[in-house]
C-alpha positions in Angstrom: 75.3 157.7 69.1 78.8 159.2 68.9 79.2 158.7 72.6 78.2 155.1 72.4 80.7 154.2 69.6 83.4 156.2 71.4 82.7 154.3 74.6 83.0 151.0 72.8 86.2 152.1 71.2 87.7 153.0 74.6 86.6 149.8 76.3 87.8 147.6 73.4 91.3 147.7 74.8 90.2 145.4 77.6 88.4 142.9 75.4 90.4 142.5 72.2 93.1 139.9 72.7 95.0 140.8 69.6 95.8 144.4 70.2 96.2 144.9 66.5 92.4 144.7 66.1 91.8 147.8 68.3 91.6 150.0 65.2 88.2 148.6 64.2 86.0 150.3 66.8 88.0 153.5 66.4 87.4 153.5 62.7 83.7 152.8 63.1 83.4 155.6 65.7 85.2 158.0 63.4 83.0 156.9 60.5 79.8 157.4 62.5 81.0 160.8 63.6 81.8 161.8 60.0 78.4 160.6 58.8 76.6 162.5 61.6 78.5 165.6 60.8 77.7 165.4 57.1 74.1 164.7 57.7 73.8 167.6 60.1 74.8 169.9 57.3 72.2 168.6 54.9 68.5 168.4 55.3 67.6 165.0 53.8 65.5 161.9 54.3 68.6 159.9 54.9 69.1 161.9 58.1 65.8 160.6 59.4 66.7 156.9 58.9 70.4 157.2 60.0 69.7 156.2 63.7 68.2 152.9 62.5 71.4 152.2 60.5 73.6 153.2 63.4 71.6 150.9 65.7 72.2 148.0 63.3 75.9 148.9 63.2 76.0 148.9 67.0 74.5 145.4 67.2 76.9 144.2 64.5 79.8 145.7 66.4 79.1 143.6 69.4 79.9 140.5 67.4 83.6 141.6 67.5 83.6 141.0 71.2 82.3 137.4 71.2 84.8 134.7 71.9 85.9 132.3 69.1 84.9 129.3 71.1 81.9 128.9 73.4 82.0 126.7 76.5 78.3 127.2 77.4 79.3 127.9 81.0 76.8 130.7 81.5 73.9 128.6 80.0 74.6 125.8 82.4 74.6 128.2 85.3 71.3 129.7 84.2 69.7 126.3 83.8 70.8 125.5 87.4 69.3 128.8 88.6 66.0 128.1 86.7 65.7 124.6 88.3 66.6 126.0 91.7 64.1 128.9 91.6 61.2 127.1 89.8 61.3 123.8 91.6 62.8 124.4 95.0 61.1 127.7 95.7 57.9 126.7 94.0 57.9 129.7 91.6 56.6 127.5 88.8 53.3 127.0 90.7 53.1 130.7 91.5 53.7 131.7 87.8 51.2 129.1 86.5 48.6 130.1 89.1 48.4 133.5 87.4 46.9 131.9 84.3 47.7 132.6 80.7 
């Protein structure tokens, strides 16, 4: 987990447009490292559930990288690919022939 949060903090420099926001991933990585260090010294039930909390924090952290406005460019490309593959290459018939 520490490696993941450190990786995100390192790569944040390429994704954050206001460079003043780069401290957020580093603060989260340091916090996760501190919690893991503290939990490694104590045998508790919290240690067993910590990976679930870290996973939720990792998903939440990815919202920092989403753009403020969405132009739906990728969705339009994916719809074009779907129509091309399913209709032009008859993959729809192949998929539906397999049954439920």
